[in-house]
Gaussian input, Z-matrix of N, CA and C with variables (Angstrom, degrees):
# hf/3-21g

backbone

0 1
 N
 C     1     B1
 C     2     B2     1     A1
 N     3     B3     2     A2     1     D1
 C     4     B4     3     A3     2     D2
 C     5     B5     4     A4     3     D3
 N     6     B6     5     A5     4     D4
 C     7     B7     6     A6     5     D5
 C     8     B8     7     A7     6     D6
 N     9     B9     8     A8     7     D7
 C    10    B10     9     A9     8     D8
 C    11    B11    10    A10     9     D9
 N    12    B12    11    A11    10    D10
 C    13    B13    12    A12    11    D11
 C    14    B14    13    A13    12    D12
 N    15    B15    14    A14    13    D13
 C    16    B16    15    A15    14    D14
 C    17    B17    16    A16    15    D15
 N    18    B18    17    A17    16    D16
 C    19    B19    18    A18    17    D17
 C    20    B20    19    A19    18    D18
 N    21    B21    20    A20    19    D19
 C    22    B22    21    A21    20    D20
 C    23    B23    22    A22    21    D21
 N    24    B24    23    A23    22    D22
 C    25    B25    24    A24    23    D23
 C    26    B26    25    A25    24    D24
 N    27    B27    26    A26    25    D25
 C    28    B28    27    A27    26    D26
 C    29    B29    28    A28    27    D27
 N    30    B30    29    A29    28    D28
 C    31    B31    30    A30    29    D29
 C    32    B32    31    A31    30    D30
 N    33    B33    32    A32    31    D31
 C    34    B34    33    A33    32    D32
 C    35    B35    34    A34    33    D33
 N    36    B36    35    A35    34    D34
 C    37    B37    36    A36    35    D35
 C    38    B38    37    A37    36    D36
 N    39    B39    38    A38    37    D37
 C    40    B40    39    A39    38    D38
 C    41    B41    40    A40    39    D39
 N    42    B42    41    A41    40    D40
 C    43    B43    42    A42    41    D41
 C    44    B44    43    A43    42    D42
 N    45    B45    44    A44    43    D43
 C    46    B46    45    A45    44    D44
 C    47    B47    46    A46    45    D45
 N    48    B48    47    A47    46    D46
 C    49    B49    48    A48    47    D47
 C    50    B50    49    A49    48    D48
 N    51    B51    50    A50    49    D49
 C    52    B52    51    A51    50    D50
 C    53    B53    52    A52    51    D51
 N    54    B54    53    A53    52    D52
 C    55    B55    54    A54    53    D53
 C    56    B56    55    A55    54    D54
 N    57    B57    56    A56    55    D55
 C    58    B58    57    A57    56    D56
 C    59    B59    58    A58    57    D57
 N    60    B60    59    A59    58    D58
 C    61    B61    60    A60    59    D59
 C    62    B62    61    A61    60    D60
 N    63    B63    62    A62    61    D61
 C    64    B64    63    A63    62    D62
 C    65    B65    64    A64    63    D63
 N    66    B66    65    A65    64    D64
 C    67    B67    66    A66    65    D65
 C    68    B68    67    A67    66    D66
 N    69    B69    68    A68    67    D67
 C    70    B70    69    A69    68    D68
 C    71    B71    70    A70    69    D69
 N    72    B72    71    A71    70    D70
 C    73    B73    72    A72    71    D71
 C    74    B74    73    A73    72    D72
 N    75    B75    74    A74    73    D73
 C    76    B76    75    A75    74    D74
 C    77    B77    76    A76    75    D75
 N    78    B78    77    A77    76    D76
 C    79    B79    78    A78    77    D77
 C    80    B80    79    A79    78    D78
 N    81    B81    80    A80    79    D79
 C    82    B82    81    A81    80    D80
 C    83    B83    82    A82    81    D81
 N    84    B84    83    A83    82    D82
 C    85    B85    84    A84    83    D83
 C    86    B86    85    A85    84    D84
 N    87    B87    86    A86    85    D85
 C    88    B88    87    A87    86    D86
 C    89    B89    88    A88    87    D87
 N    90    B90    89    A89    88    D88
 C    91    B91    90    A90    89    D89
 C    92    B92    91    A91    90    D90
 N    93    B93    92    A92    91    D91
 C    94    B94    93    A93    92    D92
 C    95    B95    94    A94    93    D93
 N    96    B96    95    A95    94    D94
 C    97    B97    96    A96    95    D95
 C    98    B98    97    A97    96    D96
 N    99    B99    98    A98    97    D97
 C   100   B100    99    A99    98    D98
 C   101   B101   100   A100    99    D99
 N   102   B102   101   A101   100   D100
 C   103   B103   102   A102   101   D101
 C   104   B104   103   A103   102   D102
 N   105   B105   104   A104   103   D103
 C   106   B106   105   A105   104   D104
 C   107   B107   106   A106   105   D105
 N   108   B108   107   A107   106   D106
 C   109   B109   108   A108   107   D107
 C   110   B110   109   A109   108   D108
 N   111   B111   110   A110   109   D109
 C   112   B112   111   A111   110   D110
 C   113   B113   112   A112   111   D111
 N   114   B114   113   A113   112   D112
 C   115   B115   114   A114   113   D113
 C   116   B116   115   A115   114   D114
 N   117   B117   116   A116   115   D115
 C   118   B118   117   A117   116   D116
 C   119   B119   118   A118   117   D117
 N   120   B120   119   A119   118   D118
 C   121   B121   120   A120   119   D119
 C   122   B122   121   A121   120   D120
 N   123   B123   122   A122   121   D121
 C   124   B124   123   A123   122   D122
 C   125   B125   124   A124   123   D123
 N   126   B126   125   A125   124   D124
 C   127   B127   126   A126   125   D125
 C   128   B128   127   A127   126   D126
 N   129   B129   128   A128   127   D127
 C   130   B130   129   A129   128   D128
 C   131   B131   130   A130   129   D129
 N   132   B132   131   A131   130   D130
 C   133   B133   132   A132   131   D131
 C   134   B134   133   A133   132   D132
 N   135   B135   134   A134   133   D133
 C   136   B136   135   A135   134   D134
 C   137   B137   136   A136   135   D135
 N   138   B138   137   A137   136   D136
 C   139   B139   138   A138   137   D137
 C   140   B140   139   A139   138   D138
 N   141   B141   140   A140   139   D139
 C   142   B142   141   A141   140   D140
 C   143   B143   142   A142   141   D141
 N   144   B144   143   A143   142   D142
 C   145   B145   144   A144   143   D143
 C   146   B146   145   A145   144   D144
 N   147   B147   146   A146   145   D145
 C   148   B148   147   A147   146   D146
 C   149   B149   148   A148   147   D147
 N   150   B150   149   A149   148   D148
 C   151   B151   150   A150   149   D149
 C   152   B152   151   A151   150   D150
 N   153   B153   152   A152   151   D151
 C   154   B154   153   A153   152   D152
 C   155   B155   154   A154   153   D153
 N   156   B156   155   A155   154   D154
 C   157   B157   156   A156   155   D155
 C   158   B158   157   A157   156   D156
 N   159   B159   158   A158   157   D157
 C   160   B160   159   A159   158   D158
 C   161   B161   160   A160   159   D159
 N   162   B162   161   A161   160   D160
 C   163   B163   162   A162   161   D161
 C   164   B164   163   A163   162   D162
 N   165   B165   164   A164   163   D163
 C   166   B166   165   A165   164   D164
 C   167   B167   166   A166   165   D165
 N   168   B168   167   A167   166   D166
 C   169   B169   168   A168   167   D167
 C   170   B170   169   A169   168   D168
 N   171   B171   170   A170   169   D169
 C   172   B172   171   A171   170   D170
 C   173   B173   172   A172   171   D171
 N   174   B174   173   A173   172   D172
 C   175   B175   174   A174   173   D173
 C   176   B176   175   A175   174   D174
 N   177   B177   176   A176   175   D175
 C   178   B178   177   A177   176   D176
 C   179   B179   178   A178   177   D177
 N   180   B180   179   A179   178   D178
 C   181   B181   180   A180   179   D179
 C   182   B182   181   A181   180   D180
 N   183   B183   182   A182   181   D181
 C   184   B184   183   A183   182   D182
 C   185   B185   184   A184   183   D183
 N   186   B186   185   A185   184   D184
 C   187   B187   186   A186   185   D185
 C   188   B188   187   A187   186   D186
 N   189   B189   188   A188   187   D187
 C   190   B190   189   A189   188   D188
 C   191   B191   190   A190   189   D189
 N   192   B192   191   A191   190   D190
 C   193   B193   192   A192   191   D191
 C   194   B194   193   A193   192   D192
 N   195   B195   194   A194   193   D193
 C   196   B196   195   A195   194   D194
 C   197   B197   196   A196   195   D195
 N   198   B198   197   A197   196   D196
 C   199   B199   198   A198   197   D197
 C   200   B200   199   A199   198   D198
 N   201   B201   200   A200   199   D199
 C   202   B202   201   A201   200   D200
 C   203   B203   202   A202   201   D201
 N   204   B204   203   A203   202   D202
 C   205   B205   204   A204   203   D203
 C   206   B206   205   A205   204   D204
 N   207   B207   206   A206   205   D205
 C   208   B208   207   A207   206   D206
 C   209   B209   208   A208   207   D207
 N   210   B210   209   A209   208   D208
 C   211   B211   210   A210   209   D209
 C   212   B212   211   A211   210   D210
 N   213   B213   212   A212   211   D211
 C   214   B214   213   A213   212   D212
 C   215   B215   214   A214   213   D213
 N   216   B216   215   A215   214   D214
 C   217   B217   216   A216   215   D215
 C   218   B218   217   A217   216   D216

   B1=1.4305
   B2=1.5237
   B3=1.2831
   B4=1.4542
   B5=1.5260
   B6=1.3149
   B7=1.4600
   B8=1.5231
   B9=1.3260
   B10=1.4526
   B11=1.5260
   B12=1.3069
   B13=1.4662
   B14=1.5319
   B15=1.3265
   B16=1.4688
   B17=1.5205
   B18=1.3403
   B19=1.4482
   B20=1.5173
   B21=1.3226
   B22=1.4529
   B23=1.5243
   B24=1.3038
   B25=1.4638
   B26=1.5250
   B27=1.3253
   B28=1.4631
   B29=1.5224
   B30=1.3430
   B31=1.4625
   B32=1.5266
   B33=1.3182
   B34=1.4617
   B35=1.5235
   B36=1.3099
   B37=1.4580
   B38=1.5318
   B39=1.3347
   B40=1.4622
   B41=1.5253
   B42=1.3152
   B43=1.4582
   B44=1.5252
   B45=1.3135
   B46=1.4588
   B47=1.5268
   B48=1.3275
   B49=1.4672
   B50=1.5221
   B51=1.2988
   B52=1.4623
   B53=1.5249
   B54=1.3116
   B55=1.4637
   B56=1.5309
   B57=1.3400
   B58=1.4672
   B59=1.5312
   B60=1.3244
   B61=1.4655
   B62=1.5316
   B63=1.3064
   B64=1.4655
   B65=1.5218
   B66=1.3372
   B67=1.4680
   B68=1.5213
   B69=1.3304
   B70=1.4598
   B71=1.5243
   B72=1.3191
   B73=1.4525
   B74=1.5200
   B75=1.3156
   B76=1.4538
   B77=1.5277
   B78=1.3062
   B79=1.4600
   B80=1.5254
   B81=1.3173
   B82=1.4628
   B83=1.5314
   B84=1.3345
   B85=1.4715
   B86=1.5339
   B87=1.3352
   B88=1.4697
   B89=1.5259
   B90=1.3413
   B91=1.4613
   B92=1.5391
   B93=1.3255
   B94=1.4675
   B95=1.5292
   B96=1.3131
   B97=1.4693
   B98=1.5251
   B99=1.3161
   B100=1.4546
   B101=1.5290
   B102=1.3258
   B103=1.4620
   B104=1.5249
   B105=1.3221
   B106=1.4641
   B107=1.5279
   B108=1.3209
   B109=1.4630
   B110=1.5305
   B111=1.3353
   B112=1.4636
   B113=1.5248
   B114=1.3355
   B115=1.4578
   B116=1.5138
   B117=1.3250
   B118=1.4597
   B119=1.5172
   B120=1.3433
   B121=1.4591
   B122=1.5263
   B123=1.3366
   B124=1.4603
   B125=1.5156
   B126=1.3151
   B127=1.4573
   B128=1.5330
   B129=1.3167
   B130=1.4726
   B131=1.5299
   B132=1.3096
   B133=1.4557
   B134=1.5249
   B135=1.3287
   B136=1.4687
   B137=1.5276
   B138=1.3211
   B139=1.4738
   B140=1.5270
   B141=1.3239
   B142=1.4652
   B143=1.5206
   B144=1.3292
   B145=1.4666
   B146=1.5277
   B147=1.3300
   B148=1.4689
   B149=1.5242
   B150=1.3145
   B151=1.4696
   B152=1.5302
   B153=1.3215
   B154=1.4689
   B155=1.5325
   B156=1.3252
   B157=1.4680
   B158=1.5230
   B159=1.3366
   B160=1.4694
   B161=1.5195
   B162=1.3258
   B163=1.4556
   B164=1.5229
   B165=1.3242
   B166=1.4601
   B167=1.5175
   B168=1.3201
   B169=1.4700
   B170=1.5268
   B171=1.3056
   B172=1.4645
   B173=1.5256
   B174=1.3319
   B175=1.4630
   B176=1.5259
   B177=1.3409
   B178=1.4566
   B179=1.5134
   B180=1.3210
   B181=1.4663
   B182=1.5239
   B183=1.3359
   B184=1.4615
   B185=1.5179
   B186=1.3202
   B187=1.4522
   B188=1.5225
   B189=1.3253
   B190=1.4609
   B191=1.5232
   B192=1.3202
   B193=1.4602
   B194=1.5378
   B195=1.3107
   B196=1.4653
   B197=1.5251
   B198=1.3068
   B199=1.4490
   B200=1.5141
   B201=1.3183
   B202=1.4605
   B203=1.5186
   B204=1.3162
   B205=1.4602
   B206=1.5197
   B207=1.3366
   B208=1.4553
   B209=1.5248
   B210=1.3280
   B211=1.4582
   B212=1.5221
   B213=1.3118
   B214=1.4545
   B215=1.5285
   B216=1.2839
   B217=1.4776
   B218=1.4838
   A1=109.72
   A2=116.97
   A3=120.88
   A4=110.35
   A5=116.43
   A6=121.48
   A7=109.14
   A8=115.98
   A9=119.77
   A10=109.66
   A11=118.40
   A12=122.90
   A13=111.75
   A14=117.35
   A15=120.23
   A16=112.21
   A17=117.88
   A18=120.87
   A19=113.32
   A20=116.88
   A21=121.33
   A22=109.77
   A23=116.14
   A24=120.57
   A25=109.34
   A26=117.95
   A27=119.74
   A28=110.03
   A29=117.67
   A30=119.81
   A31=111.56
   A32=115.13
   A33=120.55
   A34=109.19
   A35=116.05
   A36=120.57
   A37=109.13
   A38=117.11
   A39=118.79
   A40=111.77
   A41=115.36
   A42=121.79
   A43=107.47
   A44=116.99
   A45=121.94
   A46=108.93
   A47=116.36
   A48=121.73
   A49=112.89
   A50=117.56
   A51=119.91
   A52=111.99
   A53=117.28
   A54=121.50
   A55=111.53
   A56=117.53
   A57=122.21
   A58=111.19
   A59=116.44
   A60=121.19
   A61=111.97
   A62=119.26
   A63=122.53
   A64=113.66
   A65=118.34
   A66=120.75
   A67=109.56
   A68=115.54
   A69=121.56
   A70=108.36
   A71=115.48
   A72=121.23
   A73=108.06
   A74=116.14
   A75=121.95
   A76=109.66
   A77=116.88
   A78=121.66
   A79=111.33
   A80=117.82
   A81=123.08
   A82=109.78
   A83=118.99
   A84=120.33
   A85=113.78
   A86=117.78
   A87=120.48
   A88=111.60
   A89=116.85
   A90=122.85
   A91=107.65
   A92=117.21
   A93=120.39
   A94=116.29
   A95=118.37
   A96=120.80
   A97=109.99
   A98=115.71
   A99=120.82
   A100=109.24
   A101=115.82
   A102=121.71
   A103=108.22
   A104=116.24
   A105=120.16
   A106=111.70
   A107=117.77
   A108=121.20
   A109=111.05
   A110=116.34
   A111=120.53
   A112=112.72
   A113=117.15
   A114=120.60
   A115=114.69
   A116=118.29
   A117=120.06
   A118=110.83
   A119=115.14
   A120=123.00
   A121=107.25
   A122=116.09
   A123=119.26
   A124=111.12
   A125=114.67
   A126=120.64
   A127=109.98
   A128=117.11
   A129=122.22
   A130=109.12
   A131=116.47
   A132=119.51
   A133=109.37
   A134=118.31
   A135=120.60
   A136=114.32
   A137=118.22
   A138=119.35
   A139=111.45
   A140=116.92
   A141=121.21
   A142=109.79
   A143=116.60
   A144=120.89
   A145=111.58
   A146=117.04
   A147=120.68
   A148=109.89
   A149=117.40
   A150=121.26
   A151=110.19
   A152=117.44
   A153=121.59
   A154=110.86
   A155=117.48
   A156=120.31
   A157=113.53
   A158=117.49
   A159=121.04
   A160=113.48
   A161=116.49
   A162=119.89
   A163=112.79
   A164=116.94
   A165=122.25
   A166=109.08
   A167=117.77
   A168=119.99
   A169=111.33
   A170=116.16
   A171=123.00
   A172=110.10
   A173=115.71
   A174=121.55
   A175=112.14
   A176=117.35
   A177=120.67
   A178=114.55
   A179=118.16
   A180=120.99
   A181=111.68
   A182=114.91
   A183=122.65
   A184=105.54
   A185=116.87
   A186=121.55
   A187=112.57
   A188=115.16
   A189=120.53
   A190=109.30
   A191=117.30
   A192=119.92
   A193=110.07
   A194=118.02
   A195=120.14
   A196=110.81
   A197=114.93
   A198=120.14
   A199=115.35
   A200=119.81
   A201=121.31
   A202=110.69
   A203=118.55
   A204=120.73
   A205=112.20
   A206=117.98
   A207=120.81
   A208=111.32
   A209=117.90
   A210=121.58
   A211=110.61
   A212=117.84
   A213=122.28
   A214=113.20
   A215=119.00
   A216=120.44
   A217=111.83
   D1=140.20
   D2=-178.99
   D3=-78.47
   D4=142.51
   D5=178.71
   D6=-91.17
   D7=151.38
   D8=176.75
   D9=-93.24
   D10=-169.00
   D11=-175.14
   D12=-59.43
   D13=-35.65
   D14=-177.82
   D15=-75.38
   D16=-7.98
   D17=-179.93
   D18=90.04
   D19=-4.47
   D20=179.62
   D21=-94.68
   D22=149.36
   D23=177.28
   D24=-70.43
   D25=148.35
   D26=177.59
   D27=-63.66
   D28=152.65
   D29=-177.64
   D30=-63.96
   D31=146.50
   D32=177.96
   D33=-75.16
   D34=169.09
   D35=178.08
   D36=-60.87
   D37=142.66
   D38=-178.43
   D39=-65.51
   D40=148.79
   D41=177.92
   D42=-93.04
   D43=133.53
   D44=-179.21
   D45=-106.94
   D46=103.79
   D47=-176.31
   D48=-57.21
   D49=-33.64
   D50=-177.34
   D51=-65.18
   D52=-13.69
   D53=177.61
   D54=-104.59
   D55=9.79
   D56=-175.87
   D57=-104.82
   D58=142.31
   D59=179.77
   D60=-70.33
   D61=-18.48
   D62=-176.83
   D63=-85.36
   D64=-11.74
   D65=-179.86
   D66=-73.13
   D67=135.26
   D68=176.93
   D69=-138.39
   D70=161.66
   D71=175.96
   D72=-96.94
   D73=129.03
   D74=-179.13
   D75=-86.55
   D76=153.42
   D77=176.02
   D78=-76.71
   D79=-16.51
   D80=-176.66
   D81=-82.65
   D82=114.22
   D83=-178.34
   D84=-64.40
   D85=-22.45
   D86=178.04
   D87=-78.23
   D88=-25.52
   D89=-179.02
   D90=-131.55
   D91=75.95
   D92=-170.57
   D93=-74.49
   D94=-17.58
   D95=-176.24
   D96=-105.77
   D97=137.23
   D98=-179.65
   D99=-130.53
   D100=141.96
   D101=176.28
   D102=-114.68
   D103=116.64
   D104=179.71
   D105=-72.35
   D106=-28.57
   D107=-179.07
   D108=-67.84
   D109=-51.95
   D110=-178.77
   D111=-87.20
   D112=-19.41
   D113=176.73
   D114=76.39
   D115=41.86
   D116=176.28
   D117=-140.18
   D118=163.35
   D119=175.42
   D120=-114.77
   D121=150.80
   D122=179.42
   D123=-153.71
   D124=164.47
   D125=176.33
   D126=-76.76
   D127=-40.86
   D128=177.86
   D129=-88.76
   D130=168.67
   D131=175.70
   D132=-61.01
   D133=141.37
   D134=-177.32
   D135=-55.49
   D136=-35.82
   D137=-179.97
   D138=-63.07
   D139=-32.86
   D140=177.69
   D141=-68.44
   D142=-42.93
   D143=179.16
   D144=-65.38
   D145=-42.39
   D146=179.78
   D147=-63.11
   D148=-44.65
   D149=179.13
   D150=-62.77
   D151=-40.79
   D152=-179.35
   D153=-66.71
   D154=-41.74
   D155=-175.79
   D156=-82.66
   D157=-42.14
   D158=-176.93
   D159=-92.98
   D160=-23.06
   D161=-176.16
   D162=78.82
   D163=5.03
   D164=178.99
   D165=-130.32
   D166=153.79
   D167=177.70
   D168=-63.40
   D169=159.25
   D170=179.25
   D171=-57.06
   D172=134.07
   D173=-179.91
   D174=-96.36
   D175=-4.29
   D176=-175.36
   D177=-103.16
   D178=7.88
   D179=-176.12
   D180=-63.99
   D181=127.19
   D182=171.15
   D183=-132.57
   D184=120.37
   D185=-177.85
   D186=-66.56
   D187=147.28
   D188=176.92
   D189=-70.65
   D190=148.94
   D191=176.32
   D192=-64.51
   D193=152.46
   D194=179.35
   D195=-59.43
   D196=140.03
   D197=175.50
   D198=94.23
   D199=-8.13
   D200=-177.73
   D201=-64.84
   D202=-44.71
   D203=-177.99
   D204=-67.16
   D205=-30.25
   D206=179.64
   D207=-71.61
   D208=-30.31
   D209=-178.91
   D210=-66.94
   D211=-37.21
   D212=-174.93
   D213=-79.30
   D214=-7.48
   D215=-178.16
   D216=-79.56

């Protein structure tokens, strides 16, 4: 990957938790989003929290198989 003027690599494509198999809904209304990979609950989507805390995109993203979202409708 090419570095920019600051010497850092450009940011990777954002991770979309809603397309990840590790996203779950928490029973806690104050912390509605849960990540099974990292094992935490949060108010924001887990990928946002991971990026904020680690400064890097989520490393645990695994896309859902095709058709999963259509089954739940």
